[in-house]
VOPAGU-2260 file (C-alpha; in pm, 1 decimal, decimal comma):
REM VOPAGU-2260
SITE   aa  ch    i         X         Y         Z
SITE  ILE   A    0    3153,8    4378,4     -27,7
SITE  PHE   A    1    3472,2    4638,7     -65,1
SITE  LEU   A    2    3488,6    4921,8    -267,5
SITE  SER   A    3    3834,3    4976,2    -394,6
SITE  LYS   A    4    3748,2    5317,1    -567,2
SITE  GLU   A    5    3568,4    5639,8    -463,1
SITE  GLU   A    6    3385,3    5797,8    -737,1
SITE  ALA   A    7    3105,2    6063,4    -723,3
SITE  ARG   A    8    2878,8    5817,7    -857,2
SITE  LEU   A    9    2945,2    5572,2    -603,2
SITE  GLN   A   10    2903,9    5823,4    -323,3
SITE  GLY   A   11    2516,1    5874,1    -433,8
SITE  ILE   A   12    2415,0    5516,0    -390,0
SITE  LYS   A   13    2162,4    5538,1     -88,6
SITE  THR   A   14    2038,3    5197,2      81,3
SITE  ILE   A   15    1721,6    5029,2       7,4
SITE  VAL   A   16    1563,8    4787,2     214,2
SITE  LEU   A   17    1318,2    4516,4      67,7
SITE  GLU   A   18    1038,6    4401,8     354,1
SITE  ASP   A   19     931,7    4063,8     296,9
SITE  LYS   A   20     541,5    4113,4     471,6
SITE  SER   A   21     231,0    4080,7     339,5
SITE  ASP   A   22       9,3    4399,3     216,9
SITE  PRO   A   23    -201,8    4536,1     515,9
SITE  LYS   A   24    -558,2    4569,0     290,1
SITE  ALA   A   25    -501,2    4196,0     186,3
SITE  LEU   A   26    -456,6    4102,8     558,1
SITE  GLU   A   27    -757,6    4299,1     658,6
SITE  LEU   A   28    -984,7    4159,5     363,7
SITE  LEU   A   29    -843,1    3801,3     530,4
SITE  ASN   A   30    -968,2    3897,5     847,7
SITE  LYS   A   31   -1301,1    3974,1     752,7
SITE  VAL   A   32   -1324,1    3632,9     557,6
SITE  ASN   A   33   -1271,0    3448,9     889,9
SITE  GLU   A   34   -1524,3    3672,6    1084,3
SITE  HIS   A   35   -1775,8    3552,9     831,2
SITE  TYR   A   36   -1665,5    3198,6     782,9
SITE  LYS   A   37   -1888,7    3065,2    1023,7
SITE  ASN   A   38   -2214,2    3250,4     875,2
SITE  ASN   A   39   -2092,9    3186,3     535,9
SITE  ALA   A   40   -2052,2    2786,6     589,6
SITE  PRO   A   41   -2367,4    2553,0     504,9
SITE  ASN   A   42   -2322,8    2429,2     881,3
SITE  SER   A   43   -2474,0    2758,0     986,6
SITE  LEU   A   44   -2819,1    2616,8     775,7
SITE  ASP   A   45   -3083,1    2400,3     994,9
SITE  SER   A   46   -2995,1    2148,6     744,9
SITE  TYR   A   47   -2922,1    2062,7     387,5
SITE  GLU   A   48   -2822,8    1762,6     171,7
SITE  TYR   A   49   -2618,8    1735,9    -152,4
SITE  LYS   A   50   -2415,1    1445,1    -349,3
SITE  SER   A   51   -2047,6    1425,6    -472,7
SITE  TYR   A   52   -1913,1    1240,8    -735,4
SITE  GLU   A   53   -1521,6    1173,8    -700,5
SITE  LYS   A   54   -1258,5    1022,6    -930,0
SITE  ILE   A   55    -912,3     946,2    -774,8
SITE  SER   A   56    -626,3     816,3    -984,1
SITE  LEU   A   57    -268,3     722,0    -987,1
SITE  ASP   A   58     -92,2     783,8   -1361,9
SITE  PHE   A   59     176,9     945,0   -1509,1
SITE  ASP   A   60     185,6    1314,0   -1590,9
SITE  LEU   A   61     -49,9    1332,7   -1825,8
SITE  ASP   A   62     197,1    1538,6   -2090,9
SITE  SER   A   63     444,4    1263,2   -2039,1
SITE  ILE   A   64     224,0     937,6   -2158,4
SITE  GLY   A   65     289,4     989,4   -2517,5
SITE  ILE   A   66     673,4     972,0   -2432,6
SITE  TYR   A   67     630,3     654,8   -2199,7
SITE  LYS   A   68     472,8     495,1   -2464,3
SITE  SER   A   69     753,9     591,9   -2734,0
SITE  TYR   A   70    1014,1     500,4   -2480,6
SITE  MET   A   71     865,6     187,3   -2388,8
SITE  GLU   A   72     846,4      74,8   -2749,8
SITE  ARG   A   73    1213,9     162,0   -2766,2
SITE  LYS   A   74    1325,5     -17,3   -2467,1
SITE  LEU   A   75    1116,7    -349,1   -2553,7
SITE  ASP   A   76    1333,7    -322,7   -2917,6
SITE  SER   A   77    1646,6    -293,2   -2746,0
SITE  LEU   A   78    1567,2    -588,7   -2489,3
SITE  LYS   A   79    1511,5    -824,7   -2800,7
SITE  LYS   A   80    1875,0    -730,4   -2913,6
SITE  VAL   A   81    2049,9    -858,5   -2613,4
SITE  PRO   A   82    2160,4   -1207,5   -2636,5
SITE  VAL   A   83    1943,3   -1462,6   -2454,3
SITE  LYS   A   84    2079,3   -1549,2   -2106,5
SITE  GLU   A   85    1994,6   -1873,9   -1930,0
SITE  GLN   A   86    1729,1   -1873,6   -1690,8
SITE  THR   A   87    1544,6   -2108,6   -1453,1
SITE  LYS   A   88    1182,1   -2080,9   -1466,7
SITE  LYS   A   89    1117,3   -1879,1   -1223,8
SITE  GLU   A   90    1357,8   -1608,6   -1360,4
SITE  LYS   A   91    1220,1   -1650,0   -1667,8
SITE  LYS   A   92     860,4   -1587,7   -1546,2
SITE  ASP   A   93     986,1   -1270,9   -1325,1
SITE  SER   A   94    1114,2   -1142,0   -1683,3
SITE  LEU   A   95     798,1   -1186,1   -1866,0
SITE  GLU   A   96     594,7   -1065,0   -1582,4
SITE  ASN   A   97     816,8    -760,3   -1594,5
SITE  VAL   A   98     782,8    -712,1   -1990,5
SITE  LYS   A   99     378,1    -744,8   -1935,6
SITE  LEU   A  100     370,6    -477,9   -1656,7
SITE  MET   A  101     578,0    -250,9   -1882,0
SITE  LYS   A  102     344,3    -255,1   -2126,3
SITE  LEU   A  103      42,7    -234,9   -1905,5
SITE  PHE   A  104     140,9      97,9   -1733,1
SITE  GLY   A  105     118,7     229,0   -2117,0
SITE  GLU   A  106    -220,5     140,4   -2157,9
SITE  SER   A  107    -390,4     206,2   -1825,4
SITE  LYS   A  108    -338,9     379,8   -1516,7
SITE  LEU   A  109    -200,0     248,5   -1202,6
SITE  PHE   A  110    -491,4     310,3   -1007,7
SITE  LEU   A  111    -855,4     425,9   -1026,5
SITE  TRP   A  112   -1124,5     486,8    -763,7
SITE  GLU   A  113   -1477,9     612,8    -836,5
SITE  ARG   A  114   -1736,6     693,1    -571,6
SITE  VAL   A  115   -2053,9     844,2    -521,3
SITE  SER   A  116   -2150,3     991,7    -195,1
SITE  GLU   A  117   -2467,1    1185,8     -23,5
SITE  PHE   A  118   -2386,3    1427,7     245,3
SITE  LEU   A  119   -2715,4    1537,4     531,8
SITE  TYR   A  120   -2656,3    1745,3     790,9
SITE  SER   A  121   -2896,5    1854,0    1071,1
SITE  LYS   A  122   -2785,5    2064,0    1349,0
SITE  LYS   A  123   -3030,2    1817,0    1606,5
SITE  TYR   A  124   -2903,3    1475,2    1451,3
SITE  GLY   A  125   -2554,4    1606,6    1310,4
SITE  GLU   A  126   -2387,9    1495,8    1006,5
SITE  LYS   A  127   -2455,8    1190,1     790,3
SITE  ILE   A  128   -2243,2    1024,0     504,7
SITE  LYS   A  129   -2372,4     774,4     275,5
SITE  ILE   A  130   -2124,2     589,4      24,5
SITE  LEU   A  131   -2429,2     502,1    -250,1
SITE  ASP   A  132   -2177,5     365,4    -449,4
SITE  ASN   A  133   -1793,5     282,5    -502,7
SITE  LYS   A  134   -1536,1      81,1    -733,8
SITE  VAL   A  135   -1190,7      45,4    -664,2
SITE  SER   A  136    -978,1    -115,1    -975,9
SITE  GLY   A  137    -778,5    -398,6    -865,4
SITE  PHE   A  138   -1013,9    -468,1    -557,0
SITE  GLN   A  139   -1292,6    -661,7    -552,3
SITE  GLN   A  140   -1426,7    -509,5    -180,5
SITE  PRO   A  141   -1370,1    -134,3    -109,9
SITE  ILE   A  142   -1095,0     -19,9     115,3
SITE  TYR   A  143   -1267,1     185,9     397,9
SITE  GLU   A  144    -988,4     366,9     520,7
SITE  MET   A  145   -1002,2     554,3     170,6
SITE  MET   A  146   -1400,9     648,5     218,6
SITE  THR   A  147   -1229,7     875,1     492,7
SITE  LEU   A  148   -1029,9    1082,4     214,9
SITE  ARG   A  149   -1143,9    1447,7     259,4
SITE  SER   A  150   -1008,9    1770,0     112,7
SITE  ASN   A  151   -1180,8    2134,3     153,4
SITE  ARG   A  152   -1527,6    2042,0     178,8
SITE  ASN   A  153   -1599,8    2076,8     528,5
SITE  ARG   A  154   -1294,5    2237,4     680,1
SITE  VAL   A  155   -1123,7    2582,1     681,1
SITE  PRO   A  156    -880,8    2609,1     432,3
SITE  ARG   A  157    -492,4    2615,5     545,4
SITE  GLN   A  158    -452,4    2922,8     333,8
SITE  ILE   A  159    -669,9    3171,6     479,7
SITE  GLN   A  160    -596,0    3010,6     860,8
SITE  GLU   A  161    -485,9    3282,1    1075,5
SITE  GLU   A  162    -216,0    3049,1    1255,6
SITE  ASN   A  163     -58,8    3028,1     884,1
SITE  ARG   A  164      13,1    3397,0     821,5
SITE  THR   A  165     352,1    3357,7     876,3
SITE  LEU   A  166     357,3    3084,2     609,3
SITE  TYR   A  167     246,9    3293,8     295,8
SITE  ARG   A  168     291,5    3671,5     221,7
SITE  PHE   A  169     -58,0    3789,8      92,2
SITE  PHE   A  170     -95,9    4080,2    -182,3
SITE  LEU   A  171    -434,3    4252,0    -268,8
SITE  THR   A  172    -413,5    4284,3    -632,6
SITE  ASP   A  173    -746,5    4336,6    -830,7
SITE  SER   A  174   -1106,7    4303,3    -842,9
SITE  THR   A  175   -1312,1    4110,7   -1098,9
SITE  GLU   A  176   -1677,1    3962,7   -1152,4
SITE  ILE   A  177   -1762,4    3596,0   -1116,4
SITE  ASP   A  178   -2129,7    3551,8   -1183,2
SITE  HIS   A  179   -2222,3    3901,5   -1179,0
SITE  ARG   A  180   -2091,7    3934,6    -820,1
SITE  LYS   A  181   -1769,3    4173,5    -752,7
SITE  THR   A  182   -1495,5    3951,9    -597,0
SITE  TYR   A  183   -1169,0    4033,4    -489,7
SITE  VAL   A  184    -840,5    3851,8    -577,4
SITE  ILE   A  185    -537,0    3834,5    -354,3
SITE  LYS   A  186    -203,8    3675,3    -453,2
SITE  PHE   A  187     -50,0    3484,4    -215,7
SITE  ARG   A  188     312,6    3308,1    -233,7
SITE  GLN   A  189     502,8    3079,2      25,5
SITE  THR   A  190     773,6    3209,1     261,5
SITE  GLU   A  191     967,9    2846,5     301,1
SITE  ASP   A  192    1217,1    2942,7      29,8
SITE  THR   A  193    1509,0    3189,3     106,0
SITE  GLN   A  194    1643,2    3203,6    -262,0
SITE  ALA   A  195    1423,0    3389,4    -505,6
SITE  ARG   A  196    1525,1    3220,9    -777,0
SITE  LYS   A  197    1450,0    2878,0    -676,5
SITE  ARG   A  198    1065,9    2993,6    -599,6
SITE  ARG   A  199     741,3    3090,2    -781,7
SITE  LYS   A  200     663,8    3439,5    -782,0
SITE  PHE   A  201     327,9    3337,8    -683,9
SITE  ASN   A  202     200,8    3044,3    -506,4
SITE  GLY   A  203    -167,0    3076,3    -579,4
SITE  PHE   A  204    -464,8    3325,8    -542,6
SITE  LEU   A  205    -801,4    3387,6    -382,9
SITE  TYR   A  206   -1085,4    3485,6    -461,5
SITE  ILE   A  207   -1289,9    3653,6    -217,1
SITE  ASP   A  208   -1681,3    3746,8    -257,0
SITE  ALA   A  209   -1696,3    4137,7    -158,8
SITE  GLU   A  210   -2055,0    4115,0     -56,4
SITE  THR   A  211   -2051,8    3846,6     215,1
SITE  TYR   A  212   -1624,8    3823,8     253,2
SITE  GLY   A  213   -1736,7    3457,2     149,8
SITE  LEU   A  214   -1431,4    3243,4     -20,8
SITE  ARG   A  215   -1512,3    3160,5    -380,8
SITE  LYS   A  216   -1192,8    2979,0    -520,6
SITE  ILE   A  217    -856,2    2868,8    -405,9
SITE  VAL   A  218    -549,4    2828,7    -677,3
SITE  SER   A  219    -279,5    2664,3    -497,2
SITE  ASN   A  220      58,7    2560,6    -680,6
SITE  SER   A  221     314,5    2350,3    -562,4
SITE  ARG   A  222     656,2    2556,0    -480,5
SITE  LYS   A  223     816,5    2344,9    -808,6
SITE  LYS   A  224     579,9    2328,4   -1123,1
SITE  THR   A  225     642,3    1969,1   -1128,4
SITE  GLU   A  226     497,1    1865,5    -766,8
SITE  GLY   A  227     138,2    1966,5    -836,2
SITE  ASN   A  228    -125,6    2202,6    -784,9
SITE  MET   A  229    -491,8    2254,9    -617,8
SITE  VAL   A  230    -811,2    2432,1    -716,6
SITE  SER   A  231   -1127,0    2467,7    -508,7
SITE  GLU   A  232   -1491,0    2648,8    -594,9
SITE  TRP   A  233   -1746,7    2703,1    -435,9
SITE  ILE   A  234   -2101,4    2829,4    -532,4
SITE  LEU   A  235   -2350,7    3053,3    -333,8
SITE  PHE   A  236   -2676,1    2856,4    -261,1
SITE  ASP   A  237   -2937,4    2929,6      -6,9
SITE  GLY   A  238   -2710,8    3250,3      89,0
SITE  LYS   A  239   -2416,4    3003,5     180,2
SITE  TRP   A  240   -2075,6    2878,6      -0,5
SITE  PHE   A  241   -2099,4    2534,1     -47,4
SITE  LEU   A  242   -1764,9    2373,3    -238,5
SITE  ASN   A  243   -1868,2    2301,1    -589,5
SITE  LYS   A  244   -1554,0    2167,1    -794,1
SITE  GLU   A  245   -1212,3    2062,4    -686,7
SITE  PHE   A  246    -922,5    1940,7    -878,5
SITE  ILE   A  247    -608,6    1783,4    -681,9
SITE  LYS   A  248    -267,9    1690,9    -817,7
SITE  PHE   A  249      38,2    1606,6    -662,0
SITE  LYS   A  250     370,3    1395,7    -717,4
SITE  ILE   A  251     440,9    1084,9    -504,2
SITE  GLY   A  252     741,8    1005,7    -656,1
SITE  SER   A  253     912,3     885,7    -953,5
SITE  THR   A  254     932,9     606,0   -1174,2
SITE  ASN   A  255    1301,2     547,2   -1281,6
SITE  PHE   A  256    1441,6     367,7   -1593,1
SITE  LYS   A  257    1830,5     294,9   -1702,3
SITE  GLU   A  258    1890,6     278,4   -2077,7
SITE  GLU   A  259    1980,2     -43,8   -2156,0
SITE  LYS   A  260    2345,9    -128,4   -2334,7
SITE  THR   A  261    2361,4    -299,8   -2687,7
SITE  GLU   A  262    2646,2    -486,1   -2823,9
SITE  ASP   A  263    2749,2    -216,0   -3089,5
SITE  SER   A  264    2783,8      47,4   -2816,5
SITE  HIS   A  265    3107,9    -138,4   -2719,0
SITE  HIS   A  266    3284,3     -61,8   -3046,3
SITE  GLU   A  267    3578,1     196,2   -2972,0
SITE  ASN   A  268    3405,5     431,3   -3258,9
SITE  ASP   A  269    3127,6     432,5   -3020,6
SITE  LYS   A  270    3294,0     474,9   -2682,7
SITE  ASN   A  271    3247,8     840,8   -2601,0
SITE  GLU   A  272    2857,8     800,4   -2723,5
SITE  ASP   A  273    2815,4     461,4   -2502,8
SITE  GLU   A  274    2961,9     651,9   -2180,3
SITE  LYS   A  275    2690,6     921,0   -2205,7
SITE  THR   A  276    2452,6     652,3   -2245,5
SITE  LYS   A  277    2539,0     445,1   -1959,5
SITE  LYS   A  278    2462,8     762,8   -1745,2
SITE  ILE   A  279    2066,0     836,4   -1895,1
SITE  LYS   A  280    1787,8     773,5   -1701,5
SITE  LYS   A  281    1450,4     821,3   -1828,5
SITE  LYS   A  282    1217,7     950,6   -1512,1
SITE  PHE   A  283     841,1     953,9   -1548,0
SITE  GLY   A  284     659,6    1159,1   -1223,8
SITE  ASN   A  285     376,0     951,9   -1084,0
SITE  TYR   A  286      88,0    1168,6    -970,2
SITE  ILE   A  287    -225,5    1126,8    -721,2
SITE  TYR   A  288    -527,1    1269,2    -951,1
SITE  MET   A  289    -840,1    1373,4    -737,0
SITE  LYS   A  290   -1127,7    1551,3    -930,9
SITE  ALA   A  291   -1489,9    1631,0    -754,2
SITE  ASP   A  292   -1820,8    1753,9    -834,1
SITE  TYR   A  293   -2083,4    1862,9    -590,8
SITE  PHE   A  294   -2431,1    1850,9    -684,0
SITE  ASP   A  295   -2815,2    1800,1    -593,0
SITE  TYR   A  296   -2790,2    2093,3    -344,3
SITE  LYS   A  297   -3097,6    2083,4    -103,8
SITE  SER   A  298   -3197,0    2316,7     204,6
SITE  PRO   A  299   -3408,7    2239,9     403,1
SITE  SER   A  300   -3319,1    1883,7     362,0
SITE  ASP   A  301   -3607,4    1634,0     391,1
SITE  ALA   A  302   -3407,4    1374,7     586,2
SITE  GLN   A  303   -3565,3    1228,2     881,2
SITE  ARG   A  304   -3431,9    1106,8    1220,0
SITE  LYS   A  305   -3402,3     754,2    1084,5
SITE  ASP   A  306   -3161,2     859,0     800,4
SITE  PHE   A  307   -2914,3     966,4    1070,6
SITE  ARG   A  308   -2886,8     603,5    1245,2
SITE  GLY   A  309   -2570,9     412,6    1292,7
SITE  TYR   A  310   -2229,9     510,8    1205,3
SITE  THR   A  311   -2156,9     845,3    1090,9
SITE  MET   A  312   -2039,3     677,8     710,3
SITE  ASP   A  313   -2281,6     402,4     580,6
SITE  VAL   A  314   -2153,2     201,3     278,9
SITE  VAL   A  315   -2489,4     158,3      72,3
SITE  ASN   A  316   -2324,4     -27,6    -252,6
SITE  SER   A  317   -1994,9    -110,2    -372,1
SITE  ASP   A  318   -2010,8    -275,3    -699,4
SITE  GLY   A  319   -2007,6     -16,8    -908,2
SITE  LYS   A  320   -2314,6     -51,2   -1069,4
SITE  ILE   A  321   -2508,8     273,9   -1011,0
SITE  LEU   A  322   -2180,8     523,4   -1135,7
SITE  GLU   A  323   -2278,6     575,5   -1448,6
SITE  LYS   A  324   -2593,5     729,6   -1339,7
SITE  TYR   A  325   -2426,0     991,7   -1098,8
SITE  ARG   A  326   -2097,8    1074,2   -1358,0
SITE  THR   A  327   -2019,7    1429,1   -1439,2
SITE  ASP   A  328   -1715,5    1305,0   -1613,2
SITE  SER   A  329   -1693,5    1012,6   -1867,1
SITE  LEU   A  330   -1456,7     768,2   -1847,8
SITE  SER   A  331   -1173,0     788,0   -2071,5
SITE  GLU   A  332   -1032,5     485,6   -2256,4
SITE  ARG   A  333    -734,1     480,1   -2033,8
SITE  ASP   A  334    -970,7     481,5   -1752,0
SITE  LYS   A  335   -1164,9     194,5   -1899,6
SITE  MET   A  336    -837,0      14,4   -1957,4
SITE  THR   A  337    -794,8      71,9   -1600,8
SITE  TYR   A  338   -1071,8    -115,7   -1490,8
SITE  ILE   A  339    -993,6    -400,9   -1716,5
SITE  LYS   A  340    -627,1    -439,6   -1679,1
SITE  ILE   A  341    -558,4    -352,7   -1299,7
SITE  ASP   A  342    -891,7    -567,0   -1219,8
SITE  SER   A  343    -715,1    -869,2   -1368,1
SITE  VAL   A  344    -361,8    -817,2   -1179,5
SITE  GLY   A  345    -559,5    -764,4    -868,8
SITE  LYS   A  346    -718,2   -1097,7    -873,7
SITE  LYS   A  347    -409,4   -1253,7    -976,2
SITE  TYR   A  348    -164,9   -1110,8    -717,6
SITE  ARG   A  349    -462,8   -1100,7    -448,2
SITE  LEU   A  350    -426,1    -715,6    -381,1
SITE  ASP   A  351    -746,1    -693,6    -147,1
SITE  GLN   A  352    -595,5    -916,5     104,0
SITE  LYS   A  353    -248,6    -730,5      88,5
SITE  ALA   A  354    -392,9    -391,3     121,7
SITE  ARG   A  355    -640,1    -495,2     407,9
SITE  LEU   A  356    -346,1    -594,4     566,5
SITE  LEU   A  357    -122,2    -345,5     511,2
SITE  ALA   A  358    -400,2     -40,1     612,5
SITE  GLY   A  359    -466,4    -249,5     958,5
SITE  ALA   A  360     -65,9    -275,8    1028,8
SITE  LEU   A  361     -38,7     110,8     965,9
SITE  ARG   A  362    -291,8     179,1    1236,2
SITE  GLY   A  363    -199,8    -121,8    1457,0
SITE  ASP   A  364    -520,3    -278,6    1393,4
SITE  LEU   A  365    -569,8    -663,7    1247,0
SITE  ARG   A  366    -870,9    -749,4    1058,1
SITE  LEU   A  367    -969,8   -1089,8    1123,7
SITE  GLY   A  368   -1316,8   -1177,1     975,5
SITE  MET   A  369   -1552,4   -1018,4    1207,9
SITE  ILE   A  370   -1319,5    -891,4    1500,0
SITE  ASN   A  371   -1051,5    -608,9    1438,4
SITE  LEU   A  372    -742,7    -678,9    1696,8
SITE  ASP   A  373    -551,9    -366,5    1853,7
SITE  MET   A  374    -227,9    -460,5    1815,5
SITE  THR   A  375     -91,3    -179,9    2027,5
SITE  SER   A  376    -268,2    -284,5    2331,8
SITE  LEU   A  377     -88,6    -609,0    2349,7
SITE  PHE   A  378     198,3    -456,7    2546,5
SITE  ASN   A  379     243,4    -183,6    2763,5
SITE  TYR   A  380     418,0     -42,2    3036,1
SITE  ASN   A  381     358,0     171,7    3349,5
SITE  ALA   A  382     469,3     224,1    3688,6
SITE  TYR   A  383     236,8      36,3    3867,2
SITE  GLU   A  384     136,6    -248,9    3681,4
SITE  LYS   A  385     500,7    -279,3    3541,3
SITE  PHE   A  386     439,8    -482,7    3217,9
SITE  ARG   A  387     118,1    -527,4    3090,9
SITE  LEU   A  388      -4,5    -807,4    2874,5
SITE  GLY   A  389    -329,0    -706,5    2731,4
SITE  ALA   A  390    -566,5    -867,9    2424,1
SITE  ALA   A  391    -844,8    -578,8    2294,2
SITE  ILE   A  392   -1086,1    -718,4    2064,4
SITE  LYS   A  393   -1372,5    -499,9    1851,0
SITE  PHE   A  394   -1635,5    -642,3    1625,5
SITE  ASN   A  395   -1679,8    -456,1    1320,4
SITE  GLU   A  396   -1948,1    -412,0    1073,3
SITE  LYS   A  397   -1941,7    -783,4     941,5
SITE  PHE   A  398   -2073,8    -885,3    1294,4
SITE  ASN   A  399   -2343,8    -613,0    1287,9
SITE  LYS   A  400   -2408,0    -298,1    1070,5
SITE  TYR   A  401   -2506,8     -61,8    1373,2
SITE  ILE   A  402   -2395,3    -262,0    1709,5
SITE  SER   A  403   -2015,0    -284,1    1753,0
SITE  PRO   A  404   -1929,2    -436,6    2112,5
SITE  ASP   A  405   -1547,3    -459,4    2245,2
SITE  VAL   A  406   -1374,1    -627,0    2519,3
SITE  TYR   A  407   -1046,8    -566,4    2636,7
SITE  VAL   A  408    -851,0    -788,4    2922,9
SITE  ALA   A  409    -538,6    -738,3    3054,3
SITE  TYR   A  410    -277,5    -913,8    3338,7
SITE  GLY   A  411     -54,6    -678,6    3504,8
SITE  PHE   A  412     267,4    -840,6    3617,2
SITE  GLY   A  413     356,0    -570,3    3877,7
SITE  ASP   A  414      26,7    -565,4    4079,3
SITE  HIS   A  415     -64,3    -940,8    4000,3
SITE  ALA   A  416    -404,9    -859,8    3856,9
SITE  TRP   A  417    -637,5    -953,7    3590,5
SITE  LYS   A  418    -843,5    -670,7    3462,9
């Protein structure tokens, strides 16, 4: 910047340097949280058990559902005004299916999944997770890959991990009382955006118990308000901090609709209006919602050695019959319609088989009845064998609940030998 004038008031301006760094008091407090984390964690107990109810759904932004319904009514009305074109039988069928789907998403969510789990832990026997019951809209059988979804239940939240200190700026702002316990409040923000006008002033809050330095609550928002947020809350039980509630919402894209042109929009008087209309697109954000409640804490646990046998995760039931017993959140009308409507769509389009094939393909695993074929083992190359042709087969839970034999056979073209 070049100043063209020399004035007395300009000479009095002094340089001010604003440092973009965290509050030292906040960092000191976070260090204490990390130092006490293991001792505050439930796994420092000899044993414990508790249950959880989780509901995961895919839907539009809740504030946009009413707008979507109104928009779809107008869109369907406008389609009636468009002259009917000659269509083949397949084109007519596809057109009708599209209209049905448009109406469907106004009445129900795109996806809904509920599960009730029981968590057992013992220092002697390890961890055991039992899926007491679960139900997925559109699928007759559970998608086992989805069973492994986890949040802050059994890991150090990334916002307080020491290796992530450069990703955030922390500021100790206040103290408050939660459940009659003094609690420190730390505000934080991400450092990814260099332009202040594009970022939130703060991305979230950390609530830290003053006596134990245990993490009580995290509120984490995305850089943009429309991208989502996450809230995790912990509860003090038997002197340890157990995860108590969790809510996650994040955007996974948008559904876009382009306005249809009608015949009257081509009149000369409406030409300018038509030019604007052609460029308008209706956009509705698609969001993943997850709500989890944890309850029935018990320590020490009554679980015995036999309760820890088999795989770390077992599915006890998967027909949804006992979900009502454990639901901490009643189903809305939109939830109920999701099970009714999306289940019928799932049967019609055989979503079960397609989802399992897709899940297997993503991890290089092809599921064929009671065996899994490892696709990554078919072709390999190394300096000694050169090209190696192989086949790896592993028996899954359809073969046996506890035993999972596997075999691998390969032939090396470089050394001309079977393995």
